[in-house]
Biotite code that builds the C-alpha atoms (Angstrom):
import biotite.structure as struc

atoms = struc.array([
    struc.Atom([-93.862, -155.926, 86.763], chain_id="A", res_id=1, res_name="MET", atom_name="CA", element="C"),
    struc.Atom([-91.338, -154.425, 84.339], chain_id="A", res_id=2, res_name="ILE", atom_name="CA", element="C"),
    struc.Atom([-90.262, -150.809, 84.608], chain_id="A", res_id=3, res_name="ASP", atom_name="CA", element="C"),
    struc.Atom([-88.069, -148.657, 82.373], chain_id="A", res_id=4, res_name="LEU", atom_name="CA", element="C"),
    struc.Atom([-87.282, -145.059, 81.466], chain_id="A", res_id=5, res_name="LEU", atom_name="CA", element="C"),
    struc.Atom([-88.720, -143.756, 78.178], chain_id="A", res_id=6, res_name="VAL", atom_name="CA", element="C"),
    struc.Atom([-88.322, -140.439, 76.340], chain_id="A", res_id=7, res_name="SER", atom_name="CA", element="C"),
    struc.Atom([-88.157, -139.135, 72.787], chain_id="A", res_id=8, res_name="GLY", atom_name="CA", element="C"),
    struc.Atom([-90.802, -138.859, 70.097], chain_id="A", res_id=9, res_name="GLY", atom_name="CA", element="C"),
    struc.Atom([-94.512, -139.463, 70.583], chain_id="A", res_id=10, res_name="ASN", atom_name="CA", element="C"),
    struc.Atom([-95.577, -141.977, 67.948], chain_id="A", res_id=11, res_name="ASP", atom_name="CA", element="C"),
    struc.Atom([-97.152, -145.131, 69.438], chain_id="A", res_id=12, res_name="PRO", atom_name="CA", element="C"),
    struc.Atom([-97.263, -146.866, 66.051], chain_id="A", res_id=13, res_name="ASP", atom_name="CA", element="C"),
    struc.Atom([-93.612, -146.320, 65.031], chain_id="A", res_id=14, res_name="ARG", atom_name="CA", element="C"),
    struc.Atom([-91.709, -145.410, 68.231], chain_id="A", res_id=15, res_name="LEU", atom_name="CA", element="C"),
    struc.Atom([-92.189, -147.507, 71.337], chain_id="A", res_id=16, res_name="TYR", atom_name="CA", element="C"),
    struc.Atom([-90.840, -149.868, 73.951], chain_id="A", res_id=17, res_name="ALA", atom_name="CA", element="C"),
    struc.Atom([-92.977, -152.962, 74.436], chain_id="A", res_id=18, res_name="ALA", atom_name="CA", element="C"),
    struc.Atom([-93.271, -156.035, 76.610], chain_id="A", res_id=19, res_name="ALA", atom_name="CA", element="C"),
    struc.Atom([-93.782, -158.946, 74.208], chain_id="A", res_id=20, res_name="VAL", atom_name="CA", element="C"),
    struc.Atom([-94.732, -162.548, 74.968], chain_id="A", res_id=21, res_name="ARG", atom_name="CA", element="C"),
    struc.Atom([-92.011, -164.707, 73.421], chain_id="A", res_id=22, res_name="ALA", atom_name="CA", element="C"),
    struc.Atom([-94.203, -167.694, 72.556], chain_id="A", res_id=23, res_name="ASP", atom_name="CA", element="C"),
    struc.Atom([-96.513, -165.869, 70.145], chain_id="A", res_id=24, res_name="ASP", atom_name="CA", element="C"),
    struc.Atom([-95.091, -162.349, 69.691], chain_id="A", res_id=25, res_name="GLY", atom_name="CA", element="C"),
    struc.Atom([-98.127, -160.692, 71.273], chain_id="A", res_id=26, res_name="LYS", atom_name="CA", element="C"),
    struc.Atom([-97.500, -157.150, 72.546], chain_id="A", res_id=27, res_name="VAL", atom_name="CA", element="C"),
    struc.Atom([-98.700, -157.121, 76.149], chain_id="A", res_id=28, res_name="LEU", atom_name="CA", element="C"),
    struc.Atom([-97.921, -153.475, 76.955], chain_id="A", res_id=29, res_name="ALA", atom_name="CA", element="C"),
    struc.Atom([-96.144, -150.592, 75.260], chain_id="A", res_id=30, res_name="LYS", atom_name="CA", element="C"),
    struc.Atom([-95.128, -146.988, 75.810], chain_id="A", res_id=31, res_name="ALA", atom_name="CA", element="C"),
    struc.Atom([-93.917, -144.157, 73.598], chain_id="A", res_id=32, res_name="THR", atom_name="CA", element="C"),
    struc.Atom([-92.199, -140.860, 74.346], chain_id="A", res_id=33, res_name="GLY", atom_name="CA", element="C"),
    struc.Atom([-93.912, -137.520, 74.888], chain_id="A", res_id=34, res_name="ARG", atom_name="CA", element="C"),
    struc.Atom([-91.839, -135.425, 72.457], chain_id="A", res_id=35, res_name="SER", atom_name="CA", element="C"),
    struc.Atom([-89.364, -134.499, 75.169], chain_id="A", res_id=36, res_name="THR", atom_name="CA", element="C"),
    struc.Atom([-85.905, -135.666, 76.145], chain_id="A", res_id=37, res_name="GLU", atom_name="CA", element="C"),
    struc.Atom([-86.945, -135.809, 79.799], chain_id="A", res_id=38, res_name="GLN", atom_name="CA", element="C"),
    struc.Atom([-87.280, -139.464, 80.725], chain_id="A", res_id=39, res_name="SER", atom_name="CA", element="C"),
    struc.Atom([-90.284, -140.791, 82.585], chain_id="A", res_id=40, res_name="ARG", atom_name="CA", element="C"),
    struc.Atom([-90.600, -144.068, 84.454], chain_id="A", res_id=41, res_name="ARG", atom_name="CA", element="C"),
    struc.Atom([-93.043, -146.451, 82.764], chain_id="A", res_id=42, res_name="VAL", atom_name="CA", element="C"),
    struc.Atom([-94.383, -149.500, 84.609], chain_id="A", res_id=43, res_name="VAL", atom_name="CA", element="C"),
    struc.Atom([-95.889, -152.492, 82.837], chain_id="A", res_id=44, res_name="PHE", atom_name="CA", element="C"),
    struc.Atom([-98.036, -154.540, 85.243], chain_id="A", res_id=45, res_name="GLY", atom_name="CA", element="C"),
    struc.Atom([-97.826, -158.064, 83.881], chain_id="A", res_id=46, res_name="LEU", atom_name="CA", element="C"),
    struc.Atom([-99.005, -160.197, 86.802], chain_id="A", res_id=47, res_name="SER", atom_name="CA", element="C"),
    struc.Atom([-101.434, -162.028, 84.508], chain_id="A", res_id=48, res_name="ALA", atom_name="CA", element="C"),
    struc.Atom([-98.400, -163.333, 82.601], chain_id="A", res_id=49, res_name="HIS", atom_name="CA", element="C"),
    struc.Atom([-96.322, -164.784, 85.431], chain_id="A", res_id=50, res_name="ILE", atom_name="CA", element="C"),
    struc.Atom([-94.581, -167.858, 84.073], chain_id="A", res_id=51, res_name="GLY", atom_name="CA", element="C"),
    struc.Atom([-94.587, -166.599, 80.470], chain_id="A", res_id=52, res_name="ASP", atom_name="CA", element="C"),
    struc.Atom([-91.326, -165.820, 78.693], chain_id="A", res_id=53, res_name="ARG", atom_name="CA", element="C"),
    struc.Atom([-91.396, -162.069, 77.996], chain_id="A", res_id=54, res_name="ILE", atom_name="CA", element="C"),
    struc.Atom([-88.883, -159.792, 76.324], chain_id="A", res_id=55, res_name="TYR", atom_name="CA", element="C"),
    struc.Atom([-88.584, -156.042, 75.840], chain_id="A", res_id=56, res_name="ILE", atom_name="CA", element="C"),
    struc.Atom([-88.684, -154.831, 72.240], chain_id="A", res_id=57, res_name="GLU", atom_name="CA", element="C"),
    struc.Atom([-87.651, -151.305, 71.251], chain_id="A", res_id=58, res_name="VAL", atom_name="CA", element="C"),
    struc.Atom([-89.111, -150.107, 67.928], chain_id="A", res_id=59, res_name="VAL", atom_name="CA", element="C"),
    struc.Atom([-87.754, -147.027, 66.119], chain_id="A", res_id=60, res_name="ASP", atom_name="CA", element="C"),
    struc.Atom([-89.317, -146.759, 62.660], chain_id="A", res_id=61, res_name="ARG", atom_name="CA", element="C"),
    struc.Atom([-89.720, -142.974, 62.475], chain_id="A", res_id=62, res_name="ALA", atom_name="CA", element="C"),
    struc.Atom([-87.583, -140.084, 61.310], chain_id="A", res_id=63, res_name="ASP", atom_name="CA", element="C"),
    struc.Atom([-87.644, -136.319, 61.495], chain_id="A", res_id=64, res_name="GLY", atom_name="CA", element="C"),
    struc.Atom([-87.309, -134.031, 64.493], chain_id="A", res_id=65, res_name="GLY", atom_name="CA", element="C"),
    struc.Atom([-88.868, -136.340, 67.056], chain_id="A", res_id=66, res_name="TRP", atom_name="CA", element="C"),
    struc.Atom([-88.223, -139.519, 65.082], chain_id="A", res_id=67, res_name="GLY", atom_name="CA", element="C"),
    struc.Atom([-86.390, -141.322, 67.866], chain_id="A", res_id=68, res_name="HIS", atom_name="CA", element="C"),
    struc.Atom([-87.034, -143.078, 71.147], chain_id="A", res_id=69, res_name="ILE", atom_name="CA", element="C"),
    struc.Atom([-84.781, -143.359, 74.189], chain_id="A", res_id=70, res_name="ASN", atom_name="CA", element="C"),
    struc.Atom([-85.001, -146.310, 76.571], chain_id="A", res_id=71, res_name="VAL", atom_name="CA", element="C"),
    struc.Atom([-82.875, -146.817, 79.674], chain_id="A", res_id=72, res_name="ALA", atom_name="CA", element="C"),
    struc.Atom([-82.749, -148.492, 83.074], chain_id="A", res_id=73, res_name="ASP", atom_name="CA", element="C"),
    struc.Atom([-84.992, -151.446, 82.252], chain_id="A", res_id=74, res_name="ALA", atom_name="CA", element="C"),
    struc.Atom([-85.775, -153.544, 85.333], chain_id="A", res_id=75, res_name="ASN", atom_name="CA", element="C"),
    struc.Atom([-87.073, -157.044, 84.807], chain_id="A", res_id=76, res_name="VAL", atom_name="CA", element="C"),
    struc.Atom([-87.408, -159.083, 87.988], chain_id="A", res_id=77, res_name="PRO", atom_name="CA", element="C"),
    struc.Atom([-86.357, -162.686, 87.508], chain_id="A", res_id=78, res_name="VAL", atom_name="CA", element="C"),
    struc.Atom([-86.791, -165.499, 89.971], chain_id="A", res_id=79, res_name="ARG", atom_name="CA", element="C"),
    struc.Atom([-84.373, -168.336, 89.444], chain_id="A", res_id=80, res_name="ARG", atom_name="CA", element="C"),
    struc.Atom([-85.552, -171.810, 90.275], chain_id="A", res_id=81, res_name="SER", atom_name="CA", element="C"),
])
């Protein structure tokens, strides 16, 4: 499970935070803002991908009034072997 705070513009194609599998670049889960500066906690349930290398990608390809995304407090549990 990965969780993070997201706010900003609502544009799932151009503004989002995503969990991406490193081996092939596949987006496993993503979230966008809701056209507000109030952050909300987003949880990506990724139990089907335990053992995969995953990274968080933040995409901001929009402009205008709500043409931004805010991401904070990302929590990625890691078990060291």
